C-alpha positions in Angstrom: 0.0 0.0 0.0 1.3 3.5 -0.8 1.5 5.4 2.5 1.7 9.2 2.5 3.0 10.9 5.6 3.9 14.4 6.7 7.1 15.0 8.6 6.6 16.1 12.2 9.9 18.0 11.9 9.9 19.7 8.5 6.2 19.5 7.5 7.2 18.0 4.2 5.1 15.1 2.8 6.5 11.9 1.4 5.0 8.7 0.1 6.4 5.2 0.4 5.3 1.6 -0.5 4.8 -0.2 2.8 3.5 -3.8 3.2 0.4 -2.9 5.4 -3.3 -3.5 4.9 -6.1 -1.0 5.4 -7.2 -3.0 8.4 -3.8 -2.6 10.0 -3.8 1.2 9.5 -7.4 1.4 10.8 -6.4 -0.6 13.9 -3.6 1.9 14.6 -5.8 4.9 13.9 -8.4 3.6 16.3 -6.0 3.2 19.2 -3.9 0.1 18.8 -0.2 0.5 19.4 1.5 0.7 16.0 3.9 -2.2 16.8 0.8 -4.3 17.6 -1.2 -3.2 14.7 1.7 -3.6 12.2 4.1 -6.2 13.6 5.2 -7.2 10.1 6.9 -3.9 9.2 10.2 -2.5 10.3 10.7 0.2 13.0 11.7 2.6 10.3 8.5 2.0 8.3 6.4 2.4 11.5 8.2 5.7 12.2 7.6 6.8 8.7 3.9 6.2 9.1 4.0 8.4 12.3 5.8 11.2 10.4 9.3 10.5 11.7 11.7 10.4 8.8 15.0 9.0 10.0 17.1 10.8 7.4 16.0 14.1 8.7 17.7 13.4 12.0 20.7 11.5 10.6 19.5 8.1 11.8 20.7 5.3 9.6 19.3 2.2 11.1 17.5 0.6 14.1 20.7 0.7 16.2 20.6 4.5 16.1 17.0 4.4 17.3 17.8 2.3 20.4 21.0 4.2 21.2 21.3 5.6 24.8 22.0 9.0 23.3 18.8 9.1 21.1 16.7 11.3 23.3 19.4 14.0 23.5 20.1 13.6 19.8 16.4 14.0 18.8 16.0 17.1 21.0 19.1 18.6 19.4 17.8 17.6 15.9 14.3 19.1 16.5 15.3 22.2 18.4 18.8 22.9 17.1 20.7 25.7 18.9 17.6 26.6 20.9 17.8 23.2 22.7 21.2 24.0 24.1 20.0 27.3 25.4 16.9 26.0 27.1 
């Protein structure tokens, strides 16, 4: 299924072919956790659906997502210089 998503960071929209069904998307939209509704897709694809584009934050793979430094890195990525001054 072609999934279109809008970045939560940049506001840009992208589309991508992801192996999900309408029923899976509906389950997520009606309250199921995305990892429960779509267990067959990668963490990157689940993030894409939620509007998180790994390349916008310099993330390359799932190891980056589970890094101990991810929270700090994401804040710096989202807020830039303003994060350091807050």
